[in-house]
VOGU-3710 file (C-alpha; in Angstrom, 3 decimals, decimal comma):
1> maaavdavrt> -74,553/-16,520/-85,088  -70,869/-15,696/-85,466  -71,499/-12,134/-84,293  -73,414/-13,363/-81,235  -70,571/-15,702/-80,227  -67,964/-12,981/-80,583  -70,129/-10,424/-78,750  -69,976/-12,493/-75,571  -66,166/-12,380/-75,614  -66,112/-8,673/-76,447
11> rgplvhamtn> -68,661/-7,588/-73,870  -68,020/-10,033/-71,025  -71,561/-10,180/-69,608  -71,974/-10,741/-65,880  -74,318/-13,675/-65,262  -76,155/-14,198/-62,000  -76,599/-17,972/-62,099  -79,075/-19,053/-59,455  -78,494/-22,707/-60,104  -78,535/-25,976/-58,256
21> svvreisadv> -75,699/-27,061/-55,997  -74,740/-30,051/-58,156  -73,646/-27,971/-61,149  -72,247/-24,710/-59,792  -68,605/-25,477/-60,508  -69,041/-26,627/-64,095  -71,480/-23,778/-64,794  -68,921/-21,241/-63,601  -66,150/-22,930/-65,593  -68,258/-22,904/-68,758
31> llavgafpam> -69,253/-19,249/-68,352  -65,609/-18,262/-67,997  -64,642/-20,400/-70,992  -67,129/-18,670/-73,311  -66,067/-15,206/-72,145  -68,690/-14,371/-69,517  -68,319/-13,708/-65,786  -70,213/-15,891/-63,274  -71,756/-15,048/-59,930  -73,875/-17,409/-57,844
41> vdhpeeagvf> -75,535/-15,420/-55,107  -78,283/-17,497/-53,505  -79,068/-15,744/-50,218  -82,633/-14,406/-50,579  -81,777/-10,888/-49,422  -78,730/-10,656/-51,678  -80,099/-12,449/-54,737  -82,564/-9,737/-55,604  -79,984/-6,987/-55,325  -77,440/-8,823/-57,430
51> agladgvlvn> -79,937/-9,817/-60,126  -80,575/-6,146/-60,766  -76,850/-5,544/-61,278  -76,241/-8,458/-63,653  -76,474/-8,560/-67,442  -78,337/-11,878/-67,460  -79,988/-14,077/-64,833  -80,477/-17,838/-64,742  -83,137/-19,493/-62,585  -82,394/-23,234/-62,480
61> vgnpsdenlr> -84,956/-24,950/-60,258  -82,984/-28,159/-59,684  -82,336/-29,302/-56,108  -84,236/-26,410/-54,494  -84,379/-25,459/-50,820  -86,939/-23,132/-49,256  -84,244/-20,453/-49,174  -83,498/-21,029/-52,868  -87,146/-20,592/-53,776  -87,274/-17,240/-51,967
71> ayrrgiaaar> -84,080/-16,186/-53,724  -85,481/-17,155/-57,133  -88,605/-15,063/-56,638  -86,622/-12,025/-55,512  -84,092/-12,424/-58,291  -86,809/-12,597/-60,937  -88,566/-9,539/-59,495  -85,347/-7,513/-59,599  -84,498/-8,664/-63,117  -87,907/-7,569/-64,361
81> ekgvpwvldp> -87,641/-4,213/-62,605  -84,230/-3,496/-64,148  -84,939/-4,937/-67,581  -82,420/-7,760/-67,185  -83,157/-10,850/-69,323  -83,760/-13,978/-67,285  -83,761/-17,646/-68,249  -85,867/-20,430/-66,728  -84,355/-23,925/-66,632  -87,155/-26,262/-65,425
91> vavgvleprt> -84,995/-29,134/-64,200  -87,084/-32,268/-63,527  -90,321/-30,296/-63,644  -93,351/-32,557/-63,735  -91,667/-35,115/-61,513  -91,097/-33,230/-58,262  -92,657/-30,514/-56,157  -92,150/-27,736/-55,171  -89,997/-27,029/-58,237  -92,884/-27,776/-60,573
101> glarevlgle> -95,148/-25,310/-58,815  -92,474/-22,622/-58,781  -91,654/-23,067/-62,467  -95,287/-22,842/-63,498  -95,855/-19,895/-61,169  -93,120/-17,778/-62,772  -94,148/-18,426/-66,372  -96,201/-15,230/-66,195  -93,168/-13,166/-65,164  -91,724/-12,661/-68,645
111> psairgnase> -88,787/-15,048/-68,962  -86,714/-14,171/-72,015  -85,941/-17,830/-72,619  -86,901/-21,272/-71,331  -84,408/-24,108/-71,761  -85,050/-27,726/-70,942  -85,142/-31,242/-72,297  -88,195/-32,562/-74,110  -89,858/-34,068/-71,036  -89,308/-30,920/-68,960
121> vsalagmgag> -90,704/-28,625/-71,654  -93,729/-30,853/-72,202  -94,455/-31,061/-68,470  -94,042/-27,302/-68,028  -96,602/-26,734/-70,775  -99,012/-29,194/-69,145  -98,643/-31,682/-71,997  -96,598/-34,354/-70,242  -95,765/-35,890/-66,893  -92,013/-35,267/-66,913
131> grgvdatdtv> -89,083/-37,579/-67,449  -87,028/-39,934/-65,324  -85,582/-37,476/-62,849  -83,449/-35,058/-64,854  -83,391/-37,355/-67,902  -85,829/-37,016/-70,795  -88,086/-39,897/-71,746  -89,618/-38,011/-74,687  -88,081/-37,127/-78,038  -87,237/-33,575/-78,993
141> esaveaaral> -89,642/-33,686/-81,943  -92,505/-34,739/-79,664  -92,095/-31,514/-77,661  -92,543/-29,100/-80,572  -96,186/-28,303/-79,841  -95,457/-27,881/-76,135  -92,615/-25,500/-76,961  -94,851/-23,527/-79,319  -97,529/-23,275/-76,645  -95,036/-21,981/-74,086
151> aertgavvav> -93,584/-19,486/-76,567  -97,034/-18,132/-77,397  -98,106/-18,009/-73,753  -94,986/-16,371/-72,326  -93,336/-14,561/-75,234  -90,141/-16,448/-74,423  -87,861/-18,303/-76,794  -88,149/-21,979/-75,845  -85,147/-24,254/-76,398  -85,622/-28,018/-76,362
161> sgerdlivsa> -82,268/-29,712/-75,853  -81,472/-33,203/-77,042  -79,718/-35,093/-79,782  -80,959/-32,375/-82,149  -81,852/-29,104/-80,426  -84,932/-27,120/-81,370  -85,146/-23,367/-80,783  -88,768/-22,245/-80,847  -90,239/-18,757/-80,784  -93,614/-17,391/-81,800
171> ervtrlvsgh> -92,748/-17,254/-85,496  -89,714/-19,542/-85,925  -88,529/-23,065/-85,300  -84,846/-23,758/-85,875  -83,241/-27,188/-85,713  -79,592/-27,277/-84,624  -77,326/-30,226/-85,368  -74,314/-30,248/-83,057  -72,913/-31,851/-79,926  -71,609/-35,332/-79,161
181> almplvigtg> -72,914/-38,525/-77,584  -70,606/-38,098/-74,560  -72,173/-34,794/-73,507  -75,023/-36,394/-71,499  -72,431/-38,420/-69,570  -70,818/-35,289/-68,133  -72,753/-33,815/-65,212  -74,051/-30,307/-65,715  -73,705/-29,811/-69,467  -77,394/-28,961/-69,801
191> calgavvaay> -77,513/-26,769/-66,717  -74,375/-24,939/-67,843  -76,118/-24,330/-71,157  -78,866/-22,448/-69,326  -76,240/-20,158/-67,807  -74,665/-19,587/-71,224  -78,069/-18,681/-72,668  -78,293/-15,979/-69,990  -74,822/-14,772/-70,988  -75,753/-14,574/-74,658
201> lgaargetvs> -78,947/-12,678/-73,878  -76,958/-10,302/-71,692  -74,484/-9,657/-74,498  -77,352/-9,126/-76,952  -78,626/-6,208/-74,863  -75,787/-4,049/-76,134  -72,538/-2,794/-74,681  -71,820/-3,975/-71,150  -69,235/-2,859/-68,650  -65,773/-4,283/-69,345
211> pdasgrtepp> -64,063/-6,296/-66,589  -60,862/-5,004/-65,093  -57,819/-7,198/-64,493  -59,303/-8,682/-61,338  -62,499/-9,757/-63,080  -64,617/-7,031/-61,453  -66,883/-4,898/-63,574  -66,385/-1,169/-63,143  -68,521/1,706/-64,448  -66,958/4,238/-66,828
221> aesgtapraa> -65,056/6,848/-64,854  -66,685/9,765/-66,622  -70,268/8,697/-65,878  -70,085/7,252/-62,378  -72,650/4,601/-63,279  -72,723/1,781/-65,766  -75,038/2,296/-68,761  -78,022/-0,013/-68,767  -78,634/-1,298/-72,279  -82,094/-2,008/-73,618
231> aasgpevhda> -83,137/-5,642/-73,563  -82,915/-7,567/-76,811  -86,223/-8,623/-78,292  -87,815/-10,614/-81,097  -85,419/-12,188/-83,594  -82,382/-11,066/-81,591  -83,430/-13,265/-78,662  -84,071/-16,270/-80,908  -80,665/-15,865/-82,554  -78,891/-15,386/-79,222
241> vlaahahlga> -80,435/-18,574/-77,779  -79,546/-20,437/-80,962  -75,953/-19,195/-80,849  -75,545/-20,241/-77,198  -76,610/-23,777/-78,062  -74,393/-23,794/-81,135  -71,323/-22,710/-79,146  -71,659/-25,524/-76,635  -72,566/-28,033/-79,317  -69,660/-27,066/-81,555
251> agilagreak> -67,297/-27,491/-78,617  -68,812/-30,928/-78,100  -67,973/-31,882/-81,677  -64,356/-30,821/-81,211  -64,032/-32,503/-77,823  -65,476/-35,751/-79,155  -62,713/-36,026/-81,725  -60,062/-36,514/-79,049  -61,862/-37,706/-75,909  -61,478/-41,301/-74,732
261> gpgsfrvawl> -64,377/-41,140/-72,305  -66,455/-38,760/-70,169  -63,515/-37,567/-68,040  -61,282/-36,547/-70,913  -64,326/-35,190/-72,760  -65,086/-32,732/-69,949  -61,578/-31,275/-70,103  -61,483/-31,180/-73,898  -64,944/-29,587/-73,997  -63,937/-26,719/-71,714
271> dalhaldgag> -60,801/-26,150/-73,782  -62,848/-26,118/-76,993  -65,359/-23,671/-75,531  -62,485/-21,337/-74,754  -60,791/-21,740/-78,152  -63,778/-21,351/-80,468  -64,714/-18,037/-82,048  -67,843/-17,235/-83,993  -66,506/-18,380/-87,341  -65,370/-21,667/-85,824
281> vvelvgmeel> -68,785/-22,335/-84,327  -70,563/-21,655/-87,617  -68,216/-23,977/-89,482  -68,945/-26,918/-87,195  -72,705/-26,897/-86,682  -75,669/-27,491/-88,946  -78,933/-25,525/-88,916  -82,326/-25,783/-90,563  -85,207/-23,330/-90,364  -88,413/-25,369/-90,046
291> a> -90,906/-22,518/-89,762
//
């Protein structure tokens, strides 16, 4: 876990976050705080091109427009073609169409990870009706079988976020104890987590292009093109998803020690995300392997 946290800072993955309009600012802030570089290209003709250039891609289906849906499909197609890991965040799936249809449609397109709350994961697997809008009405533990079913069906690592997160893959279930009660009162903490999962998966692919002083990524001068690392697989993906959750949760623990309410928590949380290294994250969180 410590190595995964530090790899994001060392490698500075570029994340194409196709996310909903409500959470773009905090998602970008969080990506920068953990050491990644955000881009949010949502024009259908540009999204596909940019997804192929990124190190990780997020598809967050919250608040979709027809143009967004076209962009998501093109972005996923480009990510698959280029071997870029992509993350599905099924926001409010089971409650609303057309996001539910889109999320279920793309399950067969090899997402590296799926991240949602218990109600979203259960609905996506066809084992529940969804929550109350973006809020879960089911417990994390109740979504274990749904998460297992999705992991077996798609090959993805499935993360169920809540008071105690569960990271589920075909052969493992890991419980993570972290975070703070104020986190759900700050808009976008869950959606930002999806973007960070994409960053961690991008860093797990191997060496990425280093940003220059302006924040742009440039290929090595001697090669003319940036090397494209092989996608992480198996246990590496599980551990990367786990570490992404641990980083945000550990920052929540630190922020909760000084925050007086949701407003001060948001600021303290971003500062903690920026300050924490791998060793600090490991020291703060608790983990248990369940299977």
